[in-house]
N, C-alpha and C positions, 0 to 999 in steps of 0.2 A: 441604603436600601434595607439592610438587616435591622438597623435601629428604628427605621420608620415602621417596619412590620411588627417589631417588638412593641413599640409604643401603641400601635393600633390594637394589638392583642390585649395590651394592658388596659386600654380604655374600654374595649368590648367586655373584658372580664369585670371591670369595676361597674359598668352599666348594668350587666346582667345581675350582679350581686345586689345592686341597689333596687332593681325591679323586684327581685325576690323579697328583699327587706321591706319594700312598700306593701307587698302582699301580706307579709307577716304583721306589719303595722296595722293594716286594715282589719285583719282577723283577730289579733290578740292585743293590740295596743303596743306602746313602746317597750313594755316589759317582755313582749314576745319576740323581739328582734334578737336573733341568735346567729353569730358568725358561723359556728359549727354546723347549725342546721342548714344555713345557706350553702356552705361548702358541700354538705352531703347531697343537697338538691342539685348542685352543679356537677356532682361527680368528681370532686377534688377533695383533698384532705384539708382539715382545718388549718394546719400550719402553712399549706400552700396559699390559702386565701389570706392569711395574716401578712403575706408579703404585700398585699394591696391595701389592707386596712389594719391599723395597729391593734384594733379591738372593737368591741361593740360600740363604745362611745365615739370612736372615730367614724364608724359607719353612721351612727345617729347624727353626728355633726354634718356629714354629707347630706343626709336627708333634710335636716333643718335648713342648711344653707340653700339647697335646691328649692325647698318649699317657699322660703322667704322671697327668693328672686322670682319664682313663678307667680306668687301673689302680687309682687310689685309690678311685674310685667303686665298683669291684667289691669291693675290700677292705673298704670301709666298709659296703657292703650286706651282706657276710658277717657282719661284727661285729654289725650291727643285728639280723640274722635269728637269730643264735645267742645273743642276750641271755637270760640266765637259765640257760644250760647250764654244765656244768663247764668249767674253764679248758682242760683237755686237749681236750675236744670242740670248743670254740671255736677252738683252735689248729689242729686237724685241718681244720675247715671253712674257715678262712682260708687254710691251706696249699693246699687244693684250689682255692679261688677264684683264688689267685695263679697256680698252675700252669695252670688252664684258660685264663686270660687270655693267658698266654705262648704256649701251644701252639696256640691258635686264631688268633693273629696274631703269628707269630714275627718278622716283619719289623719290627713296632713294638717288640717286646721287645728285639731286638738294636739298634734305634736308640737305645733308652734305656741299655742295659747291655752292649752288645757292644763291639767294638774301636772306640776313639774315631776319628772322622774327622779326618785330618790337617788342621790349619789352622782347624778349627771349634771354637768355644768357646761353649757355651750360656750365656745371661745368668744373672745371679744369681737372678732371680725364679723360675727353674725349680727351684731348690733347695727352695723352699717347697712347690711342687707335688709334688716327689719325696718330701718328708718326710711327706706325708699317708699314704702306704702304711706307712712305718715307724711312724707314730703309731698306726695300726690294729693293727700287730703288738704294740706295747707294751701295748695295752689288753687283749690276750687271753693273752699268753705267761706261763707261770708262771716265777718266778725260780728259779734252780738254785743256791741257797746264796749266802751273803755273808760275806766275811771280816771279822773284828773290827777290822782296822787299815785305815785309808783309804790306798789305794795311789795311785801317780801316775796309773794308768789310771782308777781311780775318779774322781779329780778331773777328768780330761779328759772322762769320760763325763758327769759332772754339768754341766760347762761347756757341752758340746755340747747336752745336753737343755734347759738354760735358754735357750740361744740359739735354740732351735726352739720355745720356748713350752711345754715339757713340765713346767715346774715342778721340784719336788724329788723326782722318782722315785728309788727306791733304785738304787744302782749295779748290784746284781744283776739287776734288771729290765732296765736299760739294756744291760748286757752280754749278757743273753740275747737281747734284740732285735737287737743288732748281729750276734751269732753266727748267729741265725736267718736274717737277711737274707743274710748272706754265704754260709752253707752251702746254703740253698735256691736262691739264685742260681747257685751253683756247679753244682748238678745240672741246673737248668733251662737254663743257657747251653750245657751240653754236649748236652742233649737236643734243643733247638731247632736246633742246628747239626749234628745227625745223628751225633754221636760214639759213641753206644752201639750202633748197628746192628752193626758188626763184632764186638762183644763178646758178642752174644746175650743181653743183659741187658734186661729190661723196665724202662725208665726210670721208669714210674709206680710200680712196687714199690720201686725204689731211692729215689725221692723220698719216698714214704710212710715208708720206714724212717728217712730223715733227719728227717722230722717227729717220729716217735716218739722218736728219739734226743734231739731238742731238748726234748721234753716230759719225758722221764725223766732227763735229764742224760746225761753221756757214757757211762754204762754201759748204754745202751738196747738190750737184747736182749729185754726183756719186752714183752708186747703184740704179738708177731709175728703172731698170728692176725688182727689187723686189717689186715695188709698184703696179703691176697689180694683179687682182684677185677679188673674190667676197667680198662684204662688210659684 
């Protein structure tokens, strides 16, 4: 009973510290996350809080791990909800889920995919958490062609997929997945950092155009009627 109460207190303390850290992250970015400041806010000493987190990097890793899993949960929920639909519609749904997660909590998105924090290196176990979102993409994206000759890139894609437990997916599917993540992240990272405001471009429409381009291949001007609507 005493051990259960102690463990519950430990988890409550860690959760409270992470909530305050997320507020610091939203206001000041990763550089503004401070264990000592969090301890002061909680009314405890810095050394007391260090019993729960080894230091700032340990706390940041918790935030990174939580964010990757939260993003993946949103992606996987979209995949499950779109079961039975055409690949194109599933891709659109997943694309919207990805964007919604990013723009509703841009501080967490930039923690994962923004400018790396100098001196901080996330542990290797966060790679598996990050791959859950890529795996969701690979399940819905249509391949855009495949060459008859195995290229060096094809071999690298196959090796990467096997190392992540994806089995023997065709290189065309893997390449489409990597392109999708790269291109959608490119638009989202500019949107959440406010880069499109001075251009007078609706980033929601630009993002959806990029999704359509991925679905259709690089010639994607068809289907433009799907690109209207609220951001």
